[in-house]
All heavy atoms as an XYZ file, in Angstrom:
912
protein
N     -11.176      9.760      7.593
C     -11.159     10.231      6.213
C     -10.757      9.145      5.264
O     -11.413      8.954      4.226
C     -10.179     11.420      6.099
N      -9.727      8.312      5.639
C      -9.303      7.250      4.682
C     -10.334      6.206      4.583
O     -10.547      5.579      3.513
C      -7.950      6.681      5.184
C      -7.538      5.495      4.348
C      -6.863      7.756      5.194
N     -11.083      5.916      5.617
C     -12.090      4.897      5.527
C     -13.152      5.155      4.477
O     -13.715      4.258      3.919
C     -12.803      4.707      6.890
C     -11.877      4.188      8.011
C     -12.611      3.963      9.309
N     -11.809      3.927     10.439
C     -10.895      2.939     10.710
N     -10.769      1.984      9.932
N     -10.214      3.043     11.852
N     -13.383      6.417      4.142
C     -14.309      6.774      3.129
C     -13.856      6.492      1.734
O     -14.573      6.523      0.771
C     -14.630      8.293      3.208
C     -15.329      8.610      4.501
O     -15.988      7.800      5.090
N     -15.200      9.828      4.947
N     -12.599      6.034      1.572
C     -12.023      5.740      0.261
C     -12.115      4.278     -0.107
O     -11.544      3.855     -1.057
C     -10.557      6.133      0.241
C     -10.325      7.665      0.290
C      -8.827      7.961      0.473
C     -10.863      8.311     -0.967
N     -12.825      3.474      0.711
C     -12.922      2.051      0.463
C     -13.659      1.701     -0.837
O     -13.775      0.587     -1.185
C     -13.465      1.329      1.638
C     -12.551      1.399      2.908
C     -13.208      0.654      4.055
C     -11.197      0.799      2.574
N     -14.198      2.745     -1.531
C     -14.808      2.521     -2.806
C     -13.793      2.116     -3.848
O     -14.128      1.654     -4.963
C     -15.592      3.763     -3.303
C     -14.671      4.925     -3.567
C     -14.042      5.030     -4.820
C     -14.431      5.892     -2.589
C     -13.149      6.139     -5.071
C     -13.559      6.925     -2.819
C     -12.912      7.058     -4.104
N     -12.505      2.248     -3.603
C     -11.451      2.002     -4.549
C     -11.245      0.501     -4.674
O     -10.259     -0.027     -4.237
C     -10.185      2.695     -4.051
S     -10.303      4.438     -3.822
N     -12.174     -0.176     -5.276
C     -12.095     -1.591     -5.394
C     -11.651     -2.102     -6.728
O     -11.258     -3.273     -6.871
C     -13.506     -2.222     -5.094
C     -14.035     -1.892     -3.738
C     -13.440     -2.799     -2.728
N     -14.136     -2.586     -1.483
C     -13.601     -2.803     -0.325
N     -12.440     -3.236     -0.202
N     -14.295     -2.556      0.793
N     -11.705     -1.242     -7.828
C     -11.363     -1.779     -9.126
C      -9.870     -2.084     -9.270
O      -9.530     -2.829    -10.084
C     -11.848     -0.860    -10.211
C     -11.017      0.437    -10.361
C     -11.815      1.646    -10.291
O     -12.939      1.666     -9.732
O     -11.354      2.675    -10.767
N      -9.047     -1.378     -8.550
C      -7.619     -1.603     -8.597
C      -7.001     -1.047     -7.270
O      -7.594     -0.310     -6.611
C      -7.008     -0.985     -9.817
C      -7.068      0.526     -9.823
C      -6.635      1.182    -11.188
C      -5.291      0.719    -11.646
N      -4.839      1.331    -12.859
N      -5.800     -1.485     -6.963
C      -5.130     -0.992     -5.790
C      -5.018      0.535     -5.918
O      -4.858      1.052     -6.982
C      -3.759     -1.650     -5.766
C      -3.780     -2.653     -6.829
C      -4.883     -2.374     -7.739
N      -5.153      1.190     -4.764
C      -5.162      2.650     -4.795
C      -4.238      3.162     -3.725
O      -4.243      2.622     -2.603
C      -6.601      3.245     -4.569
O      -7.465      2.725     -5.564
C      -6.611      4.748     -4.581
N      -3.398      4.102     -4.018
C      -2.557      4.773     -3.070
C      -3.094      6.150     -2.858
O      -3.276      6.904     -3.811
C      -1.085      4.869     -3.541
O      -0.617      3.508     -3.748
C      -0.204      5.553     -2.529
N      -3.357      6.494     -1.616
C      -3.848      7.815     -1.252
C      -2.750      8.580     -0.583
O      -2.142      8.100      0.408
C      -5.062      7.702     -0.309
C      -5.593      9.115      0.003
C      -6.153      6.861     -0.976
N      -2.447      9.759     -1.106
C      -1.463     10.668     -0.483
C      -2.222     11.698      0.302
O      -3.074     12.379     -0.267
C      -0.583     11.296     -1.546
C       0.177     10.224     -2.364
C       0.426     12.237     -0.889
C       0.861     10.692     -3.534
N      -1.944     11.776      1.625
C      -2.701     12.698      2.448
C      -1.830     13.151      3.606
O      -0.803     12.560      3.935
C      -3.950     12.095      2.958
C      -3.827     10.939      3.938
C      -5.147     10.783      4.720
C      -3.515      9.665      3.231
N      -2.275     14.206      4.295
C      -1.546     14.652      5.444
C      -1.609     13.573      6.498
O      -2.716     12.985      6.724
C      -2.238     15.954      6.016
O      -1.747     16.234      7.314
N      -0.467     13.331      7.167
C      -0.484     12.254      8.162
C      -1.452     12.600      9.301
O      -1.936     11.723     10.027
C       0.917     12.001      8.722
C       1.495     13.075      9.600
N       1.995     14.208      9.115
C       1.554     13.135     10.923
C       2.388     14.974     10.127
N       2.121     14.309     11.234
N      -1.808     13.851      9.513
C      -2.724     14.253     10.533
C      -4.103     13.684     10.326
O      -4.884     13.451     11.251
C      -2.841     15.809     10.622
C      -1.551     16.429     11.019
C      -1.590     17.931     10.933
C      -0.240     18.601     11.120
N      -0.276     20.012     10.846
N      -4.518     13.464      9.036
C      -5.820     12.905      8.735
C      -5.952     11.454      9.145
O      -7.049     10.979      9.355
C      -6.120     13.047      7.280
C      -6.331     14.466      6.755
C      -6.508     14.443      5.230
C      -7.540     15.046      7.380
N      -4.823     10.779      9.334
C      -4.890      9.355      9.741
C      -5.312      9.189     11.190
O      -5.880      8.146     11.599
C      -3.560      8.708      9.519
C      -3.097      8.452      8.101
C      -1.722      7.818      8.094
C      -4.081      7.511      7.420
N      -5.098     10.194     11.985
C      -5.423     10.166     13.424
C      -4.846      8.977     14.146
O      -5.477      8.363     15.038
C      -6.945     10.207     13.592
C      -7.561     11.471     12.981
C      -9.083     11.459     13.024
O      -9.706     10.511     13.276
N      -9.634     12.627     12.720
N      -3.606      8.579     13.748
C      -2.868      7.572     14.521
C      -1.424      8.113     14.572
O      -1.005      8.910     13.824
C      -2.895      6.207     13.774
C      -2.241      6.307     12.378
C      -4.261      5.595     13.752
C      -2.114      4.981     11.676
N      -0.719      7.593     15.575
C       0.650      8.040     15.746
C       1.584      7.321     14.748
O       1.345      6.120     14.489
C       1.164      7.809     17.204
O       1.027      6.455     17.503
N       2.545      8.043     14.228
C       3.452      7.508     13.264
C       4.889      7.796     13.709
O       5.155      8.803     14.426
C       3.281      8.151     11.893
C       1.922      7.953     11.236
C       1.870      8.807      9.933
C       1.690      6.508     10.866
N       5.835      7.000     13.290
C       7.213      7.292     13.546
C       7.515      8.655     12.883
O       7.013      8.952     11.789
C       8.050      6.206     12.945
N       8.363      9.414     13.554
C       8.675     10.754     13.070
C       9.282     10.785     11.680
O       9.051     11.740     10.860
C       9.632     11.504     13.997
C       9.025     11.927     15.313
C       9.984     12.612     16.224
O      10.966     13.190     15.695
O       9.762     12.566     17.460
N      10.046      9.729     11.278
C      10.647      9.725      9.959
C       9.759      9.152      8.874
O      10.209      9.001      7.728
C      11.976      8.930     10.036
C      11.758      7.480     10.418
O      10.714      7.070     10.873
N      12.771      6.674     10.134
N       8.523      8.824      9.128
C       7.697      8.220      8.166
C       7.041      9.179      7.208
O       7.113      8.944      6.021
C       6.606      7.363      8.883
C       5.993      6.208      8.052
C       6.996      5.260      7.448
C       5.062      5.386      8.972
N       6.441     10.275      7.632
C       5.892     11.221      6.686
C       6.936     11.942      5.864
O       8.095     12.067      6.330
C       5.163     12.308      7.547
C       4.951     11.580      8.897
C       6.106     10.645      9.016
N       6.579     12.341      4.647
C       7.503     13.130      3.778
C       7.730     14.459      4.423
O       7.043     14.890      5.382
C       6.892     13.220      2.387
N       8.647     15.245      3.828
C       8.969     16.547      4.373
C       7.727     17.497      4.412
O       7.642     18.321      5.285
C      10.105     17.209      3.591
C      11.447     16.577      3.880
C      12.564     17.283      3.124
O      12.356     17.967      2.147
N      13.752     17.084      3.598
N       6.804     17.309      3.491
C       5.619     18.140      3.464
C       4.548     17.645      4.359
O       3.408     18.172      4.447
C       5.092     18.334      2.064
C       4.543     17.030      1.437
O       4.658     15.953      2.108
O       4.069     17.066      0.283
N       4.848     16.587      5.178
C       3.870     16.096      6.123
C       2.938     15.069      5.564
O       1.973     14.636      6.300
N       3.042     14.674      4.301
C       2.145     13.747      3.693
C       2.690     12.311      3.849
O       3.847     12.091      4.079
C       1.885     13.995      2.209
O       3.146     13.945      1.518
C       1.227     15.376      2.023
N       1.779     11.352      3.647
C       2.134      9.962      3.680
C       1.230      9.277      2.642
O       0.113      9.722      2.364
C       1.922      9.367      5.105
C       2.484      7.924      5.186
C       0.452      9.434      5.539
C       2.761      7.480      6.539
N       1.785      8.183      2.054
C       1.020      7.418      1.080
C       0.420      6.220      1.776
O       1.129      5.491      2.520
N      -0.868      6.033      1.631
C      -1.565      4.907      2.256
C      -2.125      4.038      1.086
O      -2.861      4.509      0.276
C      -2.717      5.354      3.121
C      -3.529      4.110      3.699
C      -2.180      6.161      4.286
N      -1.657      2.772      1.022
C      -2.104      1.875     -0.011
C      -3.386      1.160      0.465
O      -3.442      0.556      1.513
C      -0.984      0.884     -0.264
C      -1.299     -0.167     -1.302
C      -1.285      0.452     -2.741
N      -1.404     -0.625     -3.736
C      -0.442     -1.033     -4.499
N       0.806     -0.504     -4.357
N      -0.613     -1.969     -5.405
N      -4.370      1.225     -0.434
C      -5.642      0.441     -0.222
C      -5.581     -0.735     -1.200
O      -5.760     -0.563     -2.382
C      -6.907      1.296     -0.472
C      -6.841      2.518      0.496
C      -8.170      0.460     -0.226
C      -7.899      3.550      0.184
N      -5.250     -1.893     -0.734
C      -5.012     -3.027     -1.658
C      -6.341     -3.642     -2.197
O      -7.385     -3.504     -1.586
C      -4.318     -4.048     -0.752
C      -4.836     -3.778      0.609
C      -5.079     -2.316      0.666
N      -6.204     -4.282     -3.360
C      -7.358     -4.956     -3.951
C      -7.345     -6.405     -3.448
O      -8.403     -7.017     -3.373
C      -7.218     -4.933     -5.451
C      -8.363     -5.656     -6.190
C      -8.248     -5.518     -7.666
C      -9.238     -6.310     -8.444
N     -10.612     -6.120     -8.104
N      -6.243     -6.946     -3.119
C      -6.086     -8.378     -2.710
C      -6.833     -8.631     -1.431
O      -6.579     -7.975     -0.440
C      -4.576     -8.618     -2.613
C      -4.215    -10.063     -2.376
C      -4.959    -11.120     -2.856
C      -2.969    -10.361     -1.725
C      -4.542    -12.396     -2.680
C      -2.580    -11.697     -1.565
C      -3.386    -12.698     -2.042
N      -7.766     -9.559     -1.498
C      -8.657     -9.840     -0.349
C      -7.922    -10.192      0.934
O      -8.296     -9.800      2.008
C      -9.661    -10.927     -0.677
N      -6.834    -10.958      0.828
C      -6.034    -11.339      1.976
C      -5.514    -10.073      2.686
O      -5.592     -9.941      3.916
C      -4.870    -12.250      1.636
C      -3.959    -12.535      2.768
C      -4.261    -13.650      3.628
C      -2.842    -11.780      3.020
C      -3.457    -13.856      4.735
C      -2.040    -12.062      4.087
C      -2.328    -13.112      4.979
N      -4.988     -9.168      1.911
C      -4.405     -7.914      2.476
C      -5.557     -7.059      3.106
O      -5.392     -6.466      4.183
C      -3.664     -7.088      1.468
S      -2.215     -7.885      0.826
N      -6.664     -7.028      2.491
C      -7.855     -6.255      3.028
C      -8.245     -6.832      4.354
O      -8.494     -6.138      5.330
C      -9.024     -6.262      2.080
C      -8.779     -5.446      0.805
C      -9.893     -5.621     -0.189
O     -10.849     -6.417     -0.030
N      -9.786     -4.868     -1.276
N      -8.289     -8.151      4.445
C      -8.663     -8.840      5.703
C      -7.627     -8.602      6.801
O      -7.963     -8.346      7.966
C      -8.860    -10.315      5.439
N      -6.378     -8.636      6.419
C      -5.316     -8.379      7.382
C      -5.406     -6.965      7.931
O      -5.388     -6.781      9.170
C      -3.947     -8.572      6.696
C      -2.712     -8.285      7.576
C      -2.606     -9.202      8.701
C      -1.436     -8.318      6.708
N      -5.579     -5.972      7.073
C      -5.688     -4.605      7.542
C      -6.988     -4.392      8.343
O      -6.945     -3.639      9.326
C      -5.689     -3.621      6.342
C      -4.344     -3.613      5.576
C      -4.485     -2.838      4.270
C      -3.263     -3.005      6.475
N      -8.075     -5.013      7.945
C      -9.304     -4.849      8.726
C      -9.128     -5.462     10.132
O      -9.608     -4.889     11.097
C     -10.459     -5.549      8.032
N      -8.461     -6.567     10.227
C      -8.189     -7.187     11.490
C      -7.310     -6.347     12.415
O      -7.559     -6.304     13.622
N      -6.319     -5.729     11.792
C      -5.481     -4.820     12.594
C      -6.139     -3.497     12.979
O      -5.815     -2.942     14.010
C      -4.170     -4.528     11.820
C      -3.194     -5.677     11.583
C      -2.129     -5.294     10.582
C      -2.616     -6.146     12.895
N      -6.998     -3.053     12.116
C      -7.681     -1.775     12.343
C      -6.907     -0.537     12.045
O      -7.316      0.570     12.380
N      -5.741     -0.735     11.377
C      -4.950      0.457     11.001
C      -3.961      0.033      9.905
O      -3.749     -1.132      9.727
C      -4.175      1.048     12.214
C      -3.304      0.035     12.903
N      -2.104     -0.352     12.442
C      -3.516     -0.664     14.020
C      -1.549     -1.198     13.268
N      -2.435     -1.406     14.253
N      -3.366      1.042      9.189
C      -2.392      0.726      8.162
C      -1.150      0.045      8.734
O      -0.861      0.229      9.954
C      -2.130      2.065      7.497
C      -3.105      3.014      8.022
C      -3.664      2.454      9.298
N      -0.373     -0.606      7.905
C       0.887     -1.124      8.299
C       1.975     -0.463      7.385
O       1.644     -0.085      6.255
C       0.980     -2.670      8.217
C       0.668     -3.186      6.811
C       0.052     -3.285      9.251
C       0.824     -4.646      6.670
N       3.167     -0.453      7.853
C       4.286      0.065      7.024
C       4.931     -1.029      6.275
O       5.188     -2.125      6.809
C       5.350      0.766      7.943
C       6.532      1.215      7.133
C       4.729      1.896      8.682
N       5.129     -0.827      5.007
C       5.777     -1.838      4.175
C       6.579     -1.153      3.064
O       6.551      0.075      2.933
C       4.793     -2.826      3.580
O       3.971     -2.179      2.650
N       7.169     -1.896      2.251
C       7.922     -1.395      1.145
C       7.675     -2.263     -0.054
O       7.011     -3.313      0.033
C       9.448     -1.356      1.472
O      10.115     -0.722      0.393
C      10.046     -2.746      1.687
N       8.118     -1.876     -1.204
C       7.962     -2.691     -2.416
C       8.841     -3.889     -2.319
O       9.822     -3.930     -1.570
C       8.437     -1.828     -3.668
O       7.672     -0.675     -3.796
N       8.498     -4.898     -3.097
C       9.259     -6.189     -3.028
C      10.375     -6.152     -4.105
O      10.618     -7.145     -4.769
C       8.300     -7.312     -3.290
N      10.992     -5.017     -4.240
C      12.110     -4.916     -5.176
C      13.110     -3.947     -4.614
O      12.851     -3.036     -3.862
C      11.692     -4.506     -6.575
C      11.070     -3.138     -6.618
O      10.129     -2.869     -5.880
N      11.530     -2.286     -7.502
N      14.419     -4.127     -5.011
C      15.453     -3.209     -4.605
C      15.343     -1.985     -5.496
O      14.836     -2.026     -6.598
C      16.814     -3.891     -4.781
C      17.051     -5.111     -3.884
C      18.322     -5.873     -4.289
C      17.069     -4.733     -2.403
N      15.786     -0.816     -4.962
C      15.738      0.427     -5.718
C      16.347      0.242     -7.091
O      17.454     -0.290     -7.238
C      16.462      1.507     -4.937
O      16.360      2.722     -5.622
N      15.600      0.680     -8.122
C      16.100      0.619     -9.493
C      15.883     -0.742    -10.168
O      16.076     -0.847    -11.375
N      15.406     -1.710     -9.425
C      15.140     -3.028    -10.053
C      13.661     -3.135    -10.409
O      12.822     -2.446     -9.767
C      15.523     -4.141     -9.014
C      16.930     -4.165     -8.599
C      17.821     -4.770     -9.640
C      19.233     -4.857     -9.104
N      20.021     -5.859     -9.728
N      13.294     -3.947    -11.337
C      11.861     -4.129    -11.694
C      11.029     -4.706    -10.607
O      11.559     -5.481     -9.815
C      11.903     -5.021    -12.956
C      13.207     -5.710    -12.896
C      14.174     -4.824    -12.142
N       9.767     -4.295    -10.527
C       8.834     -4.861     -9.591
C       8.509     -6.266     -9.984
O       8.230     -6.563    -11.176
C       7.593     -4.052     -9.553
O       7.838     -2.761     -9.040
N       8.579     -7.229     -9.045
C       8.237     -8.634     -9.371
C       6.757     -8.755     -9.674
O       5.918     -8.081     -9.081
C       8.623     -9.367     -8.154
C       8.567     -8.356     -7.034
C       8.943     -7.082     -7.628
N       6.431     -9.638    -10.577
C       5.017     -9.926    -10.897
C       4.527    -11.189    -10.242
O       3.358    -11.482    -10.229
C       4.805     -9.967    -12.415
O       5.572    -11.008    -12.985
N       5.444    -12.000     -9.719
C       5.081    -13.216     -9.012
C       6.126    -13.477     -7.960
O       7.260    -12.955     -8.006
C       4.868    -14.405     -9.926
C       6.088    -14.741    -10.785
C       5.673    -15.829    -11.834
C       6.872    -16.262    -12.660
N       7.438    -15.272    -13.568
N       5.810    -14.340     -7.021
C       6.703    -14.632     -5.866
C       8.113    -15.022     -6.344
O       9.102    -14.550     -5.779
C       6.081    -15.749     -5.004
C       6.894    -16.069     -3.784
C       6.770    -15.299     -2.631
C       7.837    -17.078     -3.824
C       7.476    -15.592     -1.510
C       8.612    -17.365     -2.680
C       8.394    -16.642     -1.540
O       9.138    -16.937     -0.386
N       8.218    -15.850     -7.321
C       9.472    -16.360     -7.847
C      10.400    -15.185     -8.304
O      11.584    -15.354     -8.388
C       9.296    -17.417     -8.934
C       8.705    -18.666     -8.426
C       7.236    -18.614     -8.337
O       6.557    -17.678     -8.822
O       6.629    -19.520     -7.675
N       9.819    -14.094     -8.718
C      10.588    -12.967     -9.210
C      11.199    -12.118     -8.105
O      12.021    -11.203     -8.353
C       9.750    -12.025    -10.084
C       9.290    -12.751    -11.373
O       9.929    -13.748    -11.779
O       8.273    -12.280    -11.988
N      10.780    -12.307     -6.822
C      11.345    -11.518     -5.752
C      12.794    -11.983     -5.488
O      13.028    -13.188     -5.319
C      10.484    -11.727     -4.464
C       9.092    -11.248     -4.691
C      11.148    -10.934     -3.300
C       8.149    -11.563     -3.559
N      13.703    -11.030     -5.520
C      15.129    -11.418     -5.304
C      15.313    -12.040     -3.925
O      14.725    -11.668     -2.968
C      15.963    -10.198     -5.465
C      15.948     -9.626     -6.886
C      16.906     -8.475     -7.090
O      18.103     -8.569     -6.653
O      16.454     -7.472     -7.667
N      16.224    -12.999     -3.880
C      16.518    -13.716     -2.654
C      16.980    -12.787     -1.545
O      16.584    -12.965     -0.371
C      17.536    -14.818     -2.867
C      17.792    -15.706     -1.688
C      16.581    -16.490     -1.266
O      15.668    -16.811     -2.079
O      16.490    -16.785     -0.029
N      17.686    -11.713     -1.945
C      18.137    -10.756     -0.910
C      16.999    -10.129     -0.171
O      17.027     -9.869      1.018
C      19.004     -9.632     -1.599
C      19.527     -8.630     -0.633
C      20.377     -7.567     -1.321
O      20.720     -7.722     -2.488
O      20.747     -6.635     -0.593
N      15.877     -9.872     -0.878
C      14.638     -9.306     -0.294
C      14.010    -10.337      0.629
O      13.655    -10.064      1.770
C      13.598     -8.836     -1.308
C      14.180     -7.690     -2.175
C      12.309     -8.487     -0.701
C      14.249     -6.390     -1.530
N      13.829    -11.549      0.107
C      13.163    -12.631      0.908
C      13.945    -12.876      2.213
O      13.315    -13.200      3.234
C      13.200    -13.933      0.113
C      12.151    -13.869     -1.002
C      11.934    -15.204     -1.563
N      12.145    -15.111     -3.012
C      12.155    -16.155     -3.834
N      11.989    -17.377     -3.345
N      12.321    -16.043     -5.105
N      15.294    -12.759      2.260
C      16.056    -13.006      3.422
C      15.905    -11.878      4.478
O      16.205    -12.113      5.640
C      17.519    -13.196      3.078
C      17.821    -14.371      2.251
C      17.438    -15.692      2.952
O      17.670    -15.855      4.149
N      16.835    -16.660      2.191
N      15.441    -10.700      4.046
C      15.339     -9.576      4.932
C      13.995     -9.369      5.568
O      13.821     -8.455      6.400
C      15.706     -8.286      4.167
C      17.139     -8.212      3.817
C      17.356     -6.881      3.049
N      18.774     -6.654      2.721
C      19.170     -5.570      2.214
N      18.412     -4.587      1.934
N      20.464     -5.438      1.899
N      12.973    -10.088      5.168
C      11.618     -9.859      5.685
C      11.289    -10.795      6.837
O      11.870    -11.866      7.005
C      10.561    -10.005      4.580
C      10.808     -9.027      3.449
C      10.527    -11.434      3.967
N      10.339    -10.367      7.632
C       9.870    -11.162      8.773
C       8.903    -12.218      8.331
O       8.787    -13.290      8.982
C       9.200    -10.294      9.807
C      10.187     -9.291     10.445
O      11.327     -9.671     10.680
O       9.795     -8.177     10.739
N       8.135    -11.925      7.293
C       7.102    -12.852      6.842
C       6.828    -12.647      5.392
O       6.838    -11.527      4.866
C       5.818    -12.627      7.637
C       4.664    -13.524      7.193
C       4.582    -14.828      7.553
C       3.640    -13.007      6.374
C       3.555    -15.633      7.173
C       2.620    -13.766      5.964
C       2.571    -15.108      6.349
N       6.587    -13.730      4.653
C       6.155    -13.732      3.272
C       5.023    -14.698      3.080
O       5.006    -15.718      3.752
C       7.308    -14.094      2.323
N       4.038    -14.309      2.312
C       2.951    -15.227      2.058
C       3.411    -16.448      1.413
O       4.399    -16.416      0.639
C       1.911    -14.577      1.134
C       1.111    -13.441      1.684
C       0.186    -12.840      0.614
C       0.222    -13.891      2.826
N       2.837    -17.605      1.772
C       3.242    -18.845      1.143
C       3.108    -18.749     -0.375
O       2.223    -18.093     -0.898
C       2.293    -19.878      1.699
C       1.748    -19.284      2.944
C       1.750    -17.817      2.721
N       4.033    -19.429     -1.081
C       3.972    -19.453     -2.524
C       2.960    -20.482     -2.922
O       3.319    -21.615     -3.304
C       5.365    -19.793     -3.067
C       5.422    -19.570     -4.572
O       4.604    -18.923     -5.181
N       6.423    -20.189     -5.175
N       1.708    -20.139     -2.805
C       0.603    -21.071     -2.976
C      -0.500    -20.411     -3.791
O      -0.769    -19.246     -3.652
C       0.099    -21.366     -1.524
C      -1.128    -22.287     -1.468
O      -2.161    -21.932     -2.051
O      -1.026    -23.336     -0.832
N      -1.047    -21.175     -4.663
C      -2.070    -20.597     -5.622
C      -3.226    -19.943     -4.901
O      -3.825    -19.000     -5.355
C      -2.593    -21.691     -6.550
N      -3.571    -20.415     -3.696
C      -4.703    -19.796     -2.982
C      -4.425    -18.356     -2.517
O      -5.319    -17.632     -2.197
C      -5.054    -20.646     -1.733
O      -4.022    -20.645     -0.771
N      -3.114    -17.958     -2.479
C      -2.735    -16.603     -2.130
C      -2.472    -15.735     -3.303
O      -2.220    -14.572     -3.140
C      -1.509    -16.653     -1.191
C      -1.839    -17.102      0.167
C      -1.509    -18.350      0.595
C      -2.402    -16.236      1.086
C      -1.781    -18.816      1.886
C      -2.697    -16.687      2.413
C      -2.365    -17.951      2.793
N      -2.456    -16.298     -4.501
C      -2.110    -15.557     -5.659
C      -3.286    -14.755     -6.174
O      -4.439    -15.103     -5.940
C      -1.591    -16.463     -6.810
C      -0.405    -17.341     -6.381
S       0.890    -16.476     -5.555
C       1.686    -15.672     -6.918
N      -3.045    -13.698     -6.841
C      -4.100    -12.840     -7.392
C      -3.671    -12.421     -8.798
O      -2.491    -12.357     -9.129
C      -4.366    -11.607     -6.494
C      -3.210    -10.727     -6.252
N      -2.949     -9.672     -7.051
C      -2.191    -10.805     -5.324
C      -1.841     -9.040     -6.598
N      -1.425     -9.758     -5.555
N      -4.654    -12.026     -9.632
C      -4.277    -11.652    -11.049
C      -3.560    -10.323    -10.973
O      -3.692     -9.500    -10.118
C      -5.615    -11.553    -11.678
C      -6.601    -11.323    -10.588
C      -6.031    -12.086     -9.388
N      -2.689    -10.146    -11.986
C      -2.019     -8.873    -12.122
C      -3.021     -7.783    -12.368
O      -3.850     -7.820    -13.231
C      -1.045     -8.966    -13.365
C      -0.203     -7.689    -13.495
O      -0.116     -6.894    -12.515
O       0.307     -7.470    -14.591
N      -3.005     -6.792    -11.509
C      -3.910     -5.648    -11.636
C      -3.290     -4.403    -12.140
O      -3.883     -3.376    -12.237
C      -4.641     -5.401    -10.261
C      -5.550     -6.525     -9.911
C      -3.686     -5.103     -9.150
N      -1.974     -4.453    -12.456
C      -1.273     -3.303    -12.984
C      -0.944     -2.334    -11.860
O      -1.001     -2.643    -10.689
N      -0.525     -1.179    -12.297
C      -0.061     -0.130    -11.338
C      -1.298      0.435    -10.564
O      -2.429      0.351    -11.031
C       0.666      1.003    -12.029
O      -0.234      1.561    -13.004
N      -1.011      0.933     -9.381
C      -2.061      1.450     -8.528
C      -2.615      2.824     -9.007
O      -1.811      3.560     -9.647
C      -1.637      1.532     -7.082
O      -0.622      2.505     -6.985
N      -3.811      3.128     -8.682
C      -4.313      4.487     -8.875
C      -3.706      5.287     -7.756
O      -3.497      4.842     -6.628
C      -5.857      4.489     -8.727
C      -6.456      5.814     -8.890
S      -8.275      5.902     -8.614
C      -8.884      4.484     -9.403
N      -3.351      6.534     -8.057
C      -2.799      7.411     -7.006
C      -3.706      8.618     -6.893
O      -4.030      9.285     -7.881
C      -1.370      7.863     -7.333
C      -0.436      6.685     -7.412
C      -0.872      8.877     -6.242
C       1.000      6.954     -7.777
N      -4.201      8.870     -5.677
C      -5.113      9.935     -5.412
C      -4.468     10.788     -4.316
O      -3.979     10.248     -3.303
C      -6.439      9.434     -4.879
C      -7.408     10.508     -4.555
C      -7.097      8.511     -5.938
N      -4.545     12.144     -4.452
C      -4.054     13.023     -3.408
C      -5.275     13.682     -2.760
O      -6.178     14.219     -3.401
C      -3.139     14.112     -3.991
C      -2.511     14.933     -2.885
C      -1.323     15.704     -3.374
C      -0.620     16.373     -2.233
N       0.593     17.088     -2.659
N      -5.344     13.589     -1.414
C      -6.440     14.130     -0.623
C      -5.910     15.317      0.162
O      -4.947     15.220      0.937
C      -7.001     13.112      0.284
C      -8.115     13.669      1.167
S      -8.691     12.471      2.408
C      -9.779     11.433      1.393
N      -6.549     16.503      0.009
C      -6.202     17.672      0.809
C      -6.863     17.545      2.132
O      -7.754     16.767      2.414
C      -6.649     18.928      0.068
O      -8.052     19.013      0.019
N      -6.371     18.421      3.032
C      -6.914     18.415      4.426
C      -8.389     18.725      4.501
O      -9.090     18.357      5.441
C      -6.123     19.336      5.357
C      -4.692     18.728      5.592
C      -4.010     19.356      6.731
O      -4.673     19.696      7.743
O      -2.791     19.447      6.658
N      -8.943     19.411      3.462
C     -10.378     19.717      3.401
C     -11.185     18.622      2.824
O     -12.385     18.709      2.614
C     -10.675     21.075      2.722
C     -10.341     21.076      1.279
O      -9.942     20.007      0.709
O     -10.485     22.122      0.593
N     -10.505     17.461      2.386
C     -11.215     16.337      1.834
C     -11.317     16.273      0.323
O     -11.804     15.351     -0.232
N     -10.865     17.371     -0.378
C     -10.880     17.429     -1.817
C      -9.857     16.376     -2.329
O      -8.798     16.242     -1.777
C     -10.565     18.807     -2.329
N     -10.247     15.657     -3.408
C      -9.406     14.657     -3.974
C      -9.007     14.959     -5.380
O      -9.831     15.518     -6.161
C     -10.095     13.286     -3.914
C     -10.165     12.767     -2.575
S     -10.650     11.004     -2.568
C     -12.461     11.201     -2.574
N      -7.747     14.661     -5.734
C      -7.224     14.868     -7.067
C      -6.618     13.560     -7.542
O      -5.769     13.027     -6.818
C      -6.146     15.991     -7.066
C      -5.495     16.179     -8.384
C      -4.317     17.185     -8.291
O      -3.965     17.604     -7.177
N      -3.746     17.510     -9.404
N      -7.036     13.039     -8.645
C      -6.450     11.781     -9.176
C      -5.134     12.127     -9.883
O      -5.086     12.940    -10.799
C      -7.438     11.065    -10.138
C      -6.758      9.813    -10.740
C      -8.705     10.679     -9.416
N      -4.061     11.577     -9.398
C      -2.756     11.855    -10.003
C      -2.374     10.786    -11.020
O      -1.633     11.053    -11.986
C      -1.650     11.863     -8.901
C      -1.837     12.868     -7.832
C      -0.740     12.745     -6.770
C      -1.905     14.275     -8.375
N      -2.927      9.512    -10.878
C      -2.659      8.463    -11.837
C      -3.847      7.527    -11.760
O      -4.270      7.133    -10.707
C      -1.366      7.728    -11.531
C      -1.104      6.587    -12.523
C       0.260      5.940    -12.289
N       0.179      5.050    -11.094
C       1.237      4.608    -10.527
N       2.437      4.835    -10.955
N       1.114      3.818     -9.460
N      -4.395      7.155    -12.893
C      -5.489      6.198    -12.946
C      -4.991      4.804    -13.206
O      -4.148      4.434    -13.855
C      -6.463      6.547    -14.106
C      -7.316      7.696    -13.721
C      -8.607      7.734    -14.487
N      -9.372      8.887    -14.177
C     -10.254      8.933    -13.131
N     -10.444      7.921    -12.423
N     -10.875     10.028    -12.869
């Protein structure tokens, strides 16, 4: 079901759907109480290639501490975050991408109907 959403190329898109639609096993504490999970479809080509190579979504978090602003470039990521991660993309222009703003959020029901929650 999620593979059909790859049309979301104009901006990053987060799809909220029942974890059952993913057809992969997840840690029990990953889905929300209602059984849904958010799957981010990135616009950044490097991330698309990484996910295509893996063949499934990966779990990640935002690059900011709760309540703190989202960084717009690598240098804005707090050192506390950088020290806690296993890997960070090199701070190199070849990995940078233009600011695309906030992601589109789409909710998909189990019957495949979609509702845009944020454009």
